[in-house]
C-alpha positions in Angstrom: 60.1 97.5 121.1 59.7 99.6 124.2 62.8 101.7 124.7 62.6 101.2 128.5 62.5 97.4 128.2 66.1 96.7 129.1 66.7 99.7 131.3 67.3 99.4 135.1 64.6 101.8 136.3 64.5 101.1 140.1 66.6 103.6 142.2 66.9 101.5 145.3 64.8 100.3 148.3 62.0 102.5 149.3 61.4 100.4 152.4 61.4 96.8 153.7 58.5 96.1 156.1 58.1 93.6 158.8 55.6 92.9 161.6 56.5 93.4 165.3 55.0 92.3 168.5 57.5 94.5 170.4 57.2 98.1 169.3 59.0 99.4 172.4 62.0 97.2 171.8 61.9 97.9 168.1 62.1 101.7 168.7 64.8 101.3 171.3 66.9 99.1 169.0 66.6 101.1 165.7 66.2 104.6 167.0 68.0 104.7 170.3 70.8 102.2 169.8 71.6 102.3 166.1 70.6 106.0 165.7 68.1 105.6 162.8 65.6 108.4 163.1 61.9 107.9 162.8 60.8 109.5 159.5 57.2 108.5 159.0 54.2 106.8 160.7 50.7 105.8 159.7 48.0 105.3 162.2 45.2 103.1 160.7 41.9 102.7 162.6 39.1 100.7 161.0 41.2 100.0 157.9 40.8 97.1 155.6 38.4 94.2 155.6 36.2 93.0 158.5 38.2 91.8 161.5 41.4 93.6 160.4 42.9 95.1 163.6 43.9 98.7 164.0 47.6 99.2 163.4 50.5 101.6 163.2 53.0 101.5 160.4 56.2 103.2 161.3 59.5 103.9 159.4 63.2 104.4 160.3 65.7 106.1 158.0 68.5 103.6 157.3 70.4 106.0 155.0 70.6 106.9 151.3 66.8 107.6 151.3 66.0 103.9 152.2 63.8 103.0 155.1 63.0 100.0 157.3 59.4 99.8 158.4 57.3 97.9 161.0 53.6 97.0 161.5 52.3 96.8 165.0 48.7 95.4 165.1 46.8 96.4 168.3 45.5 93.5 170.2 47.2 90.8 168.2 49.1 88.4 170.4 52.4 86.7 169.4 51.7 83.8 167.2 52.3 80.3 168.5 54.8 78.0 166.8 58.4 76.9 166.7 61.5 78.8 166.3 62.0 82.0 164.2 61.0 85.6 164.2 57.9 87.7 164.4 57.2 87.0 160.7 57.7 83.3 160.4 57.7 80.4 162.8 59.5 77.2 161.9 59.4 73.6 163.2 62.2 72.5 165.5 63.7 70.3 162.7 64.4 73.3 160.4 68.2 73.7 160.3 69.8 76.8 161.9 71.6 77.7 158.6 68.2 78.0 156.9 66.9 80.3 159.7 70.1 82.3 159.5 69.8 82.9 155.8 66.9 85.3 156.3 68.4 88.7 157.3 68.7 92.4 156.6 72.2 93.7 155.7 73.0 97.5 156.0 76.3 98.9 154.6 78.7 101.4 156.1 81.7 103.0 154.5 84.6 102.3 156.8 86.1 100.1 159.5 85.6 103.0 162.0 81.9 103.1 161.3 81.6 99.3 161.6 83.5 99.5 165.0 81.1 102.3 166.1 78.0 100.2 165.4 79.6 97.2 167.2 80.2 99.5 170.2 76.6 100.7 170.2 75.3 97.1 170.0 77.7 95.8 172.7 76.6 98.6 175.0 73.0 97.6 174.6 71.0 94.4 175.3 71.4 93.4 171.7 75.2 92.7 171.7 77.1 91.7 168.6 76.8 87.9 168.1 79.4 87.5 165.4 82.0 89.5 163.4 83.4 87.9 160.3 85.3 88.6 157.0 83.9 86.8 154.0 84.9 87.3 150.4 84.7 91.1 149.8 83.1 92.3 153.0 83.4 92.4 156.8 80.2 92.1 158.8 78.8 92.2 162.3 75.6 90.4 163.2 72.9 90.5 165.9 69.2 89.8 166.3 66.8 92.7 166.8 64.0 92.5 169.4 61.7 90.7 166.9 64.2 87.9 166.2 65.2 89.3 162.8 68.9 89.0 162.0 70.5 92.3 161.3 73.9 92.5 159.5 76.0 95.7 159.3 78.8 95.4 156.7 81.6 97.2 155.1 83.4 96.5 151.8 87.0 95.3 152.1 87.7 96.1 148.5 85.7 97.0 145.3 83.9 94.3 143.4 85.5 94.0 140.0 83.8 93.6 136.5 85.5 90.2 136.4 83.6 89.2 139.5 80.3 90.5 137.9 81.0 88.3 134.9 81.7 85.3 137.1 78.5 86.0 139.1 76.4 86.0 135.9 78.0 82.8 134.7 77.3 81.2 138.1 73.6 82.2 138.2 73.0 81.2 134.6 74.5 77.8 135.3 72.3 77.5 138.5 69.2 78.3 136.5 70.1 75.7 133.9 70.8 72.8 136.3 67.8 73.5 138.6 65.5 73.8 135.6 66.6 70.5 134.2 66.2 68.8 137.6 69.9 68.3 138.3 70.5 70.5 141.3 73.9 69.9 142.8 77.1 71.9 143.2 78.9 69.4 140.9 76.4 69.9 138.1 76.5 73.6 138.6 80.3 73.8 138.3 80.3 71.6 135.2 77.6 73.7 133.5 79.5 76.9 134.5 82.6 75.5 132.8 80.6 74.9 129.7 79.3 78.4 129.7 82.8 79.8 130.1 83.8 78.0 126.9 80.6 79.0 125.1 81.1 82.7 126.0 84.9 82.9 125.8 84.9 85.9 123.4 82.8 88.0 125.7 84.7 86.7 128.7 88.0 87.9 127.3 86.6 91.3 126.4 85.1 91.9 129.9 88.2 90.7 131.7 90.2 93.5 129.9 88.0 96.2 131.4 89.3 98.3 134.4 88.2 97.4 137.9 84.9 98.7 139.2 84.9 101.8 141.3 82.0 101.0 143.5 
């Protein structure tokens, strides 16, 4: 067996990339309001297959060596369609909660840092739309110039090993009930209860471990 088979080999996010029809607003939002420096750009002329437009691919440093990047295609007009962002357009009957599930979340270390980003947003044309505490985090939300939801979040407390065990039980139960065509929260909770009993020895061992430090 390959010794690398079970190892976690990825170090993190190199970059997440999105199209934009508003490069000016995008630069103003990420560089000038949030303070994320531009760290790379690629100018591509005559690239790709026939009829592929010229484009620029540009990157912002979002911390920890991670980047967010955008494609601007010269001459490409905003696409027609319903609601949504520069990447995806949805019909009017698509629920708001579904649209809101697609977002980018960035982490900060303290309440002071979260407050500072809220101040920066509120002093711009992209004001904070919501601030909420949920489970282990507190977050602020806004839409960037492209319609993408951006969340900035801080941890309220460490996530414990017990919660990691619970998360794995939940996801294993989800996979089981969806795979057998019985997708409901009731079926998931019943299957999770079965898995807790089936794995009780491992569960007890993991619950005895000290809390996570990060």
